[in-house]
C-alpha positions as CSV (number, residue, x, y, z in Angstrom):
1,M,-11.2,81.1,46.0
2,T,-14.1,80.0,48.3
3,N,-17.2,78.2,47.0
4,L,-19.1,81.4,47.5
5,E,-16.7,83.3,45.4
6,R,-16.8,80.6,42.8
7,L,-20.6,80.9,42.5
8,Q,-20.4,84.7,42.3
9,A,-17.9,84.4,39.5
10,A,-20.3,81.9,37.7
11,L,-23.1,84.4,38.2
12,R,-21.1,87.2,36.6
13,A,-20.4,84.9,33.6
14,S,-24.1,84.1,33.3
15,N,-27.3,86.0,32.6
16,L,-28.3,85.8,36.3
17,D,-28.1,88.5,38.8
18,A,-28.6,86.3,41.8
19,M,-29.3,82.7,43.0
20,L,-31.7,81.5,45.7
21,L,-30.6,78.4,47.5
22,I,-33.0,76.3,49.6
23,D,-31.5,72.8,49.4
24,P,-29.6,72.2,52.6
25,K,-26.6,70.7,50.8
26,N,-26.3,73.6,48.5
27,R,-26.6,76.1,51.4
28,F,-23.8,74.3,53.2
29,Y,-21.7,74.1,50.1
30,I,-21.8,77.9,49.6
31,T,-21.7,79.1,53.3
32,G,-20.1,76.2,55.1
33,F,-22.9,76.4,57.6
34,H,-25.3,73.5,58.5
35,S,-28.9,74.1,59.3
36,S,-32.1,72.1,58.7
37,A,-34.0,75.2,57.5
38,G,-33.4,78.5,55.9
39,A,-32.4,80.2,52.6
40,V,-29.3,81.7,51.1
41,V,-29.3,84.5,48.5
42,V,-26.1,85.0,46.5
43,T,-25.7,88.0,44.2
44,R,-22.7,88.8,42.0
45,E,-21.1,90.7,44.8
46,D,-22.8,89.8,48.1
47,A,-24.6,87.0,50.0
48,W,-27.2,86.6,52.8
49,L,-28.1,83.6,54.9
50,F,-31.5,83.5,56.6
51,T,-32.3,81.0,59.4
52,D,-34.4,80.7,62.5
53,S,-33.8,81.1,66.2
54,R,-32.4,77.6,66.6
55,Y,-29.3,78.4,64.4
56,I,-29.1,82.2,64.5
57,E,-26.2,82.6,67.0
58,A,-24.1,79.9,65.3
59,A,-24.9,81.4,61.9
60,E,-23.8,84.9,62.9
61,Q,-20.5,83.4,64.1
62,A,-20.0,81.4,60.9
63,G,-20.9,84.4,58.7
64,A,-18.7,87.0,60.3
65,G,-16.9,88.8,57.5
66,K,-18.2,86.4,54.9
67,F,-21.9,86.9,54.4
68,H,-24.9,88.7,56.0
69,V,-27.2,86.8,58.4
70,G,-30.8,87.4,59.1
71,L,-33.4,86.0,61.4
72,N,-36.4,84.2,59.9
73,D,-39.5,84.0,62.2
74,R,-43.3,84.4,62.1
75,D,-42.9,88.2,61.7
76,H,-40.2,87.8,59.1
77,P,-41.1,85.0,56.6
78,L,-38.4,83.7,54.3
79,G,-40.2,85.1,51.2
80,D,-40.3,88.6,52.7
81,L,-36.7,88.5,53.7
82,V,-35.6,87.3,50.2
83,R,-37.8,89.7,48.4
84,G,-36.4,92.6,50.5
85,V,-32.8,91.6,49.6
86,I,-33.3,91.2,45.9
87,R,-35.2,94.4,45.6
88,A,-32.5,96.3,47.4
89,A,-29.8,94.7,45.3
90,G,-31.7,95.5,42.0
91,V,-32.0,91.8,41.1
92,R,-33.9,91.3,37.8
93,T,-33.0,87.6,37.1
94,L,-33.1,85.2,40.1
95,G,-31.9,81.6,39.7
96,G,-33.7,78.7,41.5
97,E,-33.2,75.0,42.3
98,E,-35.5,73.2,39.9
99,Q,-33.8,69.9,40.6
100,S,-34.3,70.0,44.4
101,L,-37.6,71.8,45.0
102,S,-40.9,70.2,44.3
103,Y,-42.9,71.9,41.6
104,A,-45.3,73.3,44.2
105,D,-42.4,74.7,46.3
106,Y,-40.8,76.2,43.2
107,L,-43.9,78.1,42.3
108,A,-44.5,79.0,46.0
109,Y,-41.0,80.6,46.3
110,S,-41.6,82.4,43.0
111,R,-44.8,83.9,44.3
112,A,-43.2,84.7,47.7
113,V,-40.3,86.7,46.3
114,G,-42.4,88.4,43.6
115,M,-40.3,87.1,40.7
116,D,-40.2,84.1,38.5
117,L,-37.3,81.8,39.4
118,V,-35.1,80.8,36.5
119,P,-34.0,77.1,36.4
120,A,-30.4,77.4,37.3
121,Q,-29.4,74.6,39.8
122,Q,-26.9,73.2,37.3
123,L,-24.8,76.3,37.9
124,V,-24.2,75.1,41.5
125,M,-24.0,71.4,40.6
126,D,-21.3,72.0,38.0
127,L,-19.2,73.7,40.7
128,R,-19.9,70.9,43.1
129,A,-18.7,68.3,40.5
130,S,-15.1,69.5,40.8
131,K,-13.9,69.2,44.4
132,T,-11.4,71.6,46.0
133,E,-8.5,70.2,47.9
134,E,-10.2,71.0,51.2
135,E,-13.2,68.9,50.1
136,L,-11.0,66.1,49.0
137,A,-9.3,66.1,52.4
138,L,-12.6,65.5,54.1
139,M,-13.5,62.8,51.6
140,R,-10.2,61.0,52.4
141,Q,-11.1,61.1,56.1
142,A,-14.5,59.7,55.4
143,Q,-13.0,56.9,53.3
144,A,-10.4,56.2,55.9
145,I,-13.2,55.6,58.5
146,T,-14.8,53.2,56.0
147,D,-11.6,51.3,55.3
148,R,-11.1,50.8,59.0
149,A,-14.7,49.5,59.3
150,F,-13.9,46.9,56.6
151,D,-10.8,45.8,58.4
152,H,-12.9,45.3,61.5
153,I,-15.8,43.5,59.8
154,L,-13.4,40.8,58.4
155,T,-13.0,39.7,62.1
156,F,-16.8,39.6,62.6
157,L,-17.8,37.6,59.5
158,R,-18.5,33.9,60.2
159,P,-21.2,31.3,59.5
160,G,-24.4,32.0,61.4
161,V,-24.1,35.7,61.6
162,T,-27.0,37.4,59.8
163,E,-26.9,40.1,57.2
164,Q,-28.6,42.5,59.5
165,E,-26.0,41.8,62.2
166,V,-23.2,42.6,59.7
167,A,-24.9,45.8,58.7
168,A,-25.4,46.9,62.3
169,E,-21.7,46.1,63.1
170,L,-20.6,48.2,60.1
171,V,-22.7,51.2,61.3
172,Y,-21.4,50.8,64.8
173,S,-17.8,50.6,63.6
174,M,-18.0,53.7,61.4
175,M,-19.8,55.8,64.1
176,K,-17.2,54.6,66.7
177,G,-14.5,55.6,64.2
178,G,-15.7,59.2,64.0
179,A,-18.6,59.3,61.5
180,P,-21.6,61.3,62.7
181,R,-23.9,59.5,60.2
182,M,-24.0,57.1,57.3
183,S,-23.9,58.1,53.6
184,F,-26.7,55.6,53.1
185,D,-28.2,52.5,54.7
186,P,-25.6,49.6,54.3
187,I,-26.3,46.9,51.8
188,V,-25.4,43.5,53.1
189,V,-26.5,40.5,51.0
190,A,-25.2,36.9,51.2
191,G,-25.5,33.6,49.3
192,K,-28.1,33.7,46.5
193,R,-29.3,37.1,47.7
194,S,-25.9,38.6,46.7
195,S,-27.2,38.7,43.1
196,M,-29.4,41.6,44.2
197,P,-27.3,44.8,43.7
198,H,-29.3,46.8,46.2
199,G,-30.8,44.1,48.3
200,E,-31.7,45.0,51.9
201,P,-30.0,43.1,54.8
202,G,-32.3,40.6,56.5
203,D,-32.2,37.7,58.9
204,N,-30.5,35.5,56.3
205,P,-27.5,33.8,58.1
206,L,-24.1,33.6,56.4
207,R,-23.2,30.1,55.4
208,D,-20.0,28.3,54.4
209,G,-19.5,28.8,50.7
210,D,-21.4,32.0,50.5
211,F,-20.4,35.3,48.9
212,V,-21.3,38.2,51.1
213,T,-21.5,41.6,49.4
214,M,-21.2,44.7,51.6
215,D,-21.8,48.2,50.2
216,F,-21.4,50.9,52.9
217,G,-20.2,54.4,53.5
218,C,-20.2,57.3,56.0
219,E,-20.1,61.1,56.2
220,Y,-17.3,63.2,57.6
221,G,-17.4,66.9,57.6
222,G,-20.5,66.7,55.4
223,Y,-18.8,64.6,52.7
224,C,-19.5,61.0,51.8
225,S,-17.5,57.8,51.4
226,D,-18.7,54.7,49.5
227,M,-17.2,51.3,49.1
228,T,-18.2,47.7,48.3
229,R,-16.3,44.5,48.9
230,T,-17.4,40.9,48.3
231,V,-15.9,38.3,50.6
232,A,-16.2,34.5,50.5
233,I,-17.2,32.6,53.7
234,G,-15.3,29.4,54.3
235,H,-14.4,28.6,50.7
236,A,-15.0,29.8,47.1
237,T,-15.8,27.6,44.1
238,E,-13.9,27.8,40.8
239,E,-16.9,29.6,39.3
240,M,-17.0,32.1,42.2
241,R,-13.3,32.8,41.7
242,K,-13.7,33.3,37.9
243,V,-16.5,35.8,38.4
244,Y,-14.7,37.6,41.1
245,D,-11.5,37.9,39.0
246,T,-13.6,39.1,36.0
247,V,-15.2,41.9,38.1
248,L,-11.8,42.9,39.5
249,Q,-10.2,43.1,36.0
250,A,-13.1,45.1,34.8
251,Q,-12.7,47.6,37.7
252,L,-9.0,47.9,37.1
253,A,-9.6,48.5,33.3
254,G,-12.1,51.3,34.1
255,I,-9.8,52.9,36.6
256,A,-6.9,52.8,34.1
257,A,-9.1,54.7,31.6
258,A,-10.2,57.3,34.1
259,K,-8.7,60.8,33.9
260,A,-10.0,64.3,33.6
261,G,-11.4,65.2,30.2
262,V,-12.6,61.7,29.2
263,T,-16.3,60.9,29.1
264,G,-18.0,58.8,31.7
265,Q,-19.2,56.6,28.8
266,S,-15.6,55.8,27.8
267,V,-14.7,54.8,31.4
268,D,-17.8,52.6,31.6
269,K,-17.0,51.0,28.3
270,A,-13.4,50.1,29.4
271,G,-14.8,48.1,32.3
272,R,-17.9,46.8,30.6
273,D,-15.9,45.4,27.7
274,V,-14.0,43.1,30.1
275,I,-17.2,41.7,31.5
276,T,-18.7,41.3,28.1
277,A,-15.7,39.5,26.7
278,A,-15.9,37.0,29.6
279,G,-19.5,36.2,28.6
280,Y,-21.2,38.1,31.5
281,G,-22.4,41.2,29.6
282,D,-26.0,40.6,30.3
283,C,-25.3,40.3,34.0
284,F,-24.0,43.9,34.5
285,G,-27.0,46.2,34.4
286,H,-25.9,49.3,36.2
287,G,-23.3,51.9,35.4
288,F,-19.6,51.7,36.2
289,G,-19.8,54.5,38.7
290,H,-21.5,57.7,40.0
291,S,-20.1,60.9,41.3
292,L,-20.3,61.7,45.0
293,G,-19.5,64.4,47.5
294,L,-22.1,66.2,49.8
295,D,-24.6,63.7,48.3
296,I,-23.9,60.0,47.8
297,H,-25.2,60.3,44.2
298,E,-24.1,63.3,42.2
299,A,-23.2,63.9,38.6
300,P,-21.5,63.4,36.2
301,N,-21.6,59.6,36.0
302,A,-19.4,56.9,34.5
303,S,-22.2,55.1,32.7
304,P,-23.3,54.3,29.1
305,A,-25.2,57.6,29.1
306,G,-22.3,59.6,30.4
307,L,-21.5,61.8,27.5
308,R,-20.0,64.7,29.5
309,P,-16.3,64.9,30.0
310,M,-15.4,64.2,33.6
311,P,-14.0,67.4,35.1
312,E,-10.7,67.6,36.9
313,N,-11.0,66.7,40.6
314,C,-14.4,65.0,40.0
315,V,-14.9,62.2,42.6
316,C,-16.6,59.1,41.3
317,S,-17.2,55.5,42.4
318,A,-15.7,52.6,40.4
319,E,-18.1,49.7,41.0
320,P,-18.7,47.1,38.2
321,G,-20.5,43.9,39.1
322,I,-21.7,40.6,37.9
323,Y,-25.0,39.2,39.2
324,L,-26.2,35.7,38.6
325,P,-29.8,35.2,39.8
326,G,-30.2,32.1,41.9
327,K,-26.4,31.8,42.4
328,F,-24.5,34.8,43.7
329,G,-23.3,38.3,42.8
330,V,-20.0,40.1,43.0
331,R,-19.3,43.9,43.2
332,I,-16.1,45.7,44.0
333,E,-16.1,49.4,44.6
334,D,-13.5,52.1,45.2
335,V,-13.8,55.8,45.1
336,I,-11.5,57.6,42.7
337,V,-10.5,61.2,41.9
338,F,-10.2,62.2,38.2
339,R,-6.8,64.0,37.8
340,K,-5.2,65.4,34.6
341,D,-3.0,62.4,34.0
342,G,-5.0,59.6,35.6
343,C,-6.8,59.1,38.8
344,E,-6.2,58.9,42.6
345,I,-7.8,56.0,44.4
346,L,-9.1,57.1,47.8
347,T,-10.1,53.6,48.9
348,K,-7.2,51.7,50.5
349,S,-8.7,48.4,51.4
350,P,-7.4,45.3,49.6
351,K,-9.3,44.0,46.5
352,E,-8.0,40.5,46.0
353,L,-10.5,37.8,46.9
354,I,-10.7,37.3,50.6
355,V,-11.9,34.1,52.2
356,V,-12.7,34.2,55.9
């Protein structure tokens, strides 16, 4: 069953006649076609993609036998095209993307199509939460590019190299490895700055005895990878080794608890309990992990607020950390797939403490 067919089945099981998709990621998810502008209308039995002259030829080729394609231009505004389709199809209830659209755009599209949009984006997001095997294959490719970048960066790290130079080298390595773009701007923080979970790389040089935390990922086929490794430069103190091992044991505990049907909260607790027992409970402020796919941050999450059962084939990060302001921080992150009897780890890079 294609993603379009899955959404149509979800519409038939709901009180909606159709769904209007404006968000580029949702449009791609349903049609498999990338464009920076346009709209997709999905009814219970049919679908239309509207786009402009920049994409129309490619859209017609992509849509052949799958969905209708229409040209959006000055004489044919999106609102008019959508309104014509939903009237012809007898649509009475039309779902909209309340999570992606601004309030002003949400109201504007309601006026343009002559019908109030029903908040219904969760219908699509629930489908996106459970990945197909085709999606997982693309995510494995993205993660493989990221793993190779980590292998390379280990040969690049040395005292005197700056955080910004490490970040640039990671981007270069991933793009050279086949990634068209990054999932997000890399986080590279060293020494005392490694206690900042989302610190931006700067001109701070790596020094002997530093921890350097690198959080990075790329896209492949539209799907994201994400990983974090913390590496010691030159040597690591006993305290650094203790904290690193605590984070690693916490990550392994959370991964061991991860399987389809358990709540994100329970996975988070398994990892958090290890950190708390070691006396660092106040030094782990974020959640254990977040879902990812077409976006780097999706839902559901493995966090204290994660009360939803994690669906089968949900892809989630596993990234506990300990952050000691004024000293250093450690985070270790893999990407995992929730399966019926456990989880599959997509990240293949080593996790034992590496000293370069």
